[in-house]
Each structure stands twice: as structure tokens, then as C-alpha cells.
N, C-alpha and C positions, 0 to 999 in steps of 0.2 A: 634060518640060512641068513646070511648078511651078504649084500651084494655093494658093490662101493664103483663107482665111476669116477676116474679123473676128467676132467677137459681144461682146457686154456693152455696147452704146450704149442709148442713154434716156433719161429724162426724171431731172434732178437738182438740188438745190436747189443754189443755191452754199452754199460751206463744207462740203457735203458730201464725198463720196469714191463715185468709180465705177469697175470696172476692165474694160480691155478685152484683149479675146484675139485672137491672130492663130495659128491654124492651118496648119500647112504641111505640103504634102503633094506626092508625087513626084520627089524626089529628098532627095539628102542634103545636110547644110545646115552641115557642121564646118566649112566656108569662105565663110559668105555671110553679109554686115553685112546687118542687119534694121533697117530704120527705119519711123516711123511721120511721117504728114504728117497736115495736116487743110485743109477748103476748106469757106469759110463763102460764100456765097452772094453774086456779086458779086464776088470776090476770088480771089486767087489760091492754087494750093497753097502752102502754105507747111510749112516743116521745124518739127518737134516735135522730135526726139529719134532715136539710132540707138544699138545695141549690136550690139557682135561676135560671131558667135554660140559661138566657141569658147574668147572670154578674157572679161574683167570691163570693159572698157572700155565706157562709155557716156557721150554728150556729148548736150547738152540746149540748145534755142534759151533764151534768155535771158528770155523771156516766159514759159517754164514750170518753169524752173531754181528747185529747191526745194519745188515741188510736184507733180511729174511724177516718175515713175519707172520705168526700163522694168526689165524682169527679162526672163530667162527659161529655160525647162525643155526641155533637152536630151532627155529620154527619152521629151517626148509632142511633141517636134517645136513647139513652142508659144512664141510670144512677149508679152510683159505689157505692158500700160501702166496702170499705176497711177495715176489722176488723183485726186490729192488737194486741198480748198481750192479746187474749181473754180472759175471767175468766170462771169459772163454772154457777157463778151466770147472765151469759150474754145468759145462753140455756133460748128458746123461738123461733117461728114463727117469722121469719122477714118480715115484707109487705113494699112495697114500694106504694104514693099514689102521685098523682098530683093533685096540686089545679090551677083553674080555675082564677089565678090573678098573678100578679106583688109585689103584697101586703104582704108582711112578719108577719106583724102585724095578730098573730095569729095561723101562721102556727107550733104551738109547739101542738096546738091542732087537734083530730083526724076525729070529725064533721066537722072543716076547710074545709077536701079535698073531691074533688067531683067525684076520680075514684080510684078505689084500684088493687091491684094482687091477686093473688090469696094465697100467703104467700109461706117462703121456709124453712124448718127447719132447724136449728143449734142448734148442741149438742157439748158442749164446756166439754173435760173430764178433770178431776185432774190428 
């Protein structure tokens, strides 16, 4: 079994910065794709970005490209989401997810992931 725990959420002013963390435990992650998703009230869960665990391949949604950056620290089994210049429309619960695959095809789709964290709230004030 895999456990994912997000942290770092909170209230941030538009134009500021915030870094979310996702600590993974339970199994080795050398072959896992790690993704970040978000869900605002009344909306569907939305893809934010993903990173391959063993490589340097990242991919982002157009809505966050150039502002958000995903990185990982394999020694700590942790993935990060650096949010720069957030906007009020970025307000949502942010989830990290792990996919038991090295294949990145389909990694923008929530149901392609096998494990999810509990989520952390991010609120961006204008």
C-alpha cells in the first residue's frame, strides 16, 4: 500500500508564492509517475502537472505553465509543487497522486492514477 501526504497549503496573496509538498511512503517509487491535481468547489478534478519519478520529464496544464513547477527529491520520497504568481482562480484543494507506471501517456487523467493524498487547501486572495 502507498500513502501520500500533502502539506504546505494555506492562504497566499495573488502574485506571491507557495510550495506544496507530497511525501510518499509504503513502496519504492522509482517507476512511478507523480501528478498534481486540483479541485475547486463545484468543479471537476483538474490536472495541474506531472513528473516522472526517475527522470526529469515534466508536463503542465496550460493554465499553470510558466507559473508552477514540479520537482522531486528521491532521497526524501517527496514531490513538490512550487506555485509562483498564483491567481485567485488557482484557489482549490490540491491533490498529489501516484501512478504505478513509467508510461506518461494518459498521465493527465485522474482515473489513471492508483494512489491519492488527502488534499491540501490553497486559497489565493486578490
